[in-house]
C-alpha positions in Angstrom: 119.2 208.0 132.1 116.6 206.2 130.0 115.6 209.2 127.9 117.4 210.8 125.0 118.5 214.4 125.2 118.6 216.9 122.3 122.3 216.1 121.8 121.6 212.4 121.2 119.1 213.3 118.5 121.4 215.8 116.9 124.2 213.2 116.7 121.8 210.6 115.2 120.6 213.2 112.6 124.2 214.0 111.6 125.1 210.3 111.2 122.0 209.7 109.1 122.8 212.7 106.9 126.4 211.5 106.5 125.3 208.0 105.6 122.5 208.8 103.2 123.4 212.3 102.1 120.9 215.2 101.9 119.9 214.2 98.3 119.0 210.6 99.0 117.0 211.3 102.2 113.7 212.3 100.5 113.9 209.2 98.3 114.5 207.0 101.4 111.5 208.6 103.2 109.3 208.2 100.1 110.2 204.5 99.9 109.4 204.1 103.6 106.0 205.8 103.0 105.2 203.5 100.1 106.0 200.5 102.2 103.7 201.6 105.0 100.9 202.3 102.5 101.4 198.8 101.0 101.4 197.2 104.4 98.1 199.0 105.4 96.5 198.0 102.1 97.5 194.4 102.7 95.9 194.5 106.2 92.7 196.0 104.8 92.5 193.4 102.0 93.0 190.6 104.6 90.2 192.1 106.8 87.8 192.2 103.9 88.6 188.6 102.8 88.1 187.3 106.4 85.2 189.1 108.1 85.3 188.8 111.9 83.0 186.3 113.6 81.3 189.3 115.4 79.4 190.1 112.2 77.8 186.7 112.0 74.7 185.7 114.1 75.4 185.9 117.7 73.8 184.0 120.6 72.5 186.3 123.4 74.9 186.4 126.3 74.0 184.2 129.3 72.6 185.9 132.3 75.2 186.3 135.0 73.9 186.1 138.5 76.6 187.3 141.0 76.9 185.3 144.2 75.2 187.0 147.1 77.7 188.9 149.2 77.9 189.2 152.9 78.5 192.6 154.4 81.8 193.0 156.1 81.8 194.6 159.5 84.7 196.9 160.1 85.9 198.2 163.4 88.2 201.3 163.7 91.7 200.6 165.0 92.2 201.2 168.6 94.8 204.1 168.8 95.6 203.3 172.5 97.1 199.9 171.6 100.7 200.1 170.3 101.5 197.9 167.4 103.5 194.8 168.4 105.5 192.8 165.9 
């Protein structure tokens, strides 16, 4: 119910071809690819302009001492007693 079958994808493909035409489809895909490349270049430029704080001098992490644990004593369930409740 939540997934698309092959028929759904074929109908979407036919609608896209009708709207854009077979000749315009490569141009549209090329424009999308250019937009994605520009977006990635913008992200890369932003990362170079603002280096993360991890590259600066870091203080050593504080030693973490876990609290002492107490062993838990388990007992097997008694199969002779029926469960009440």
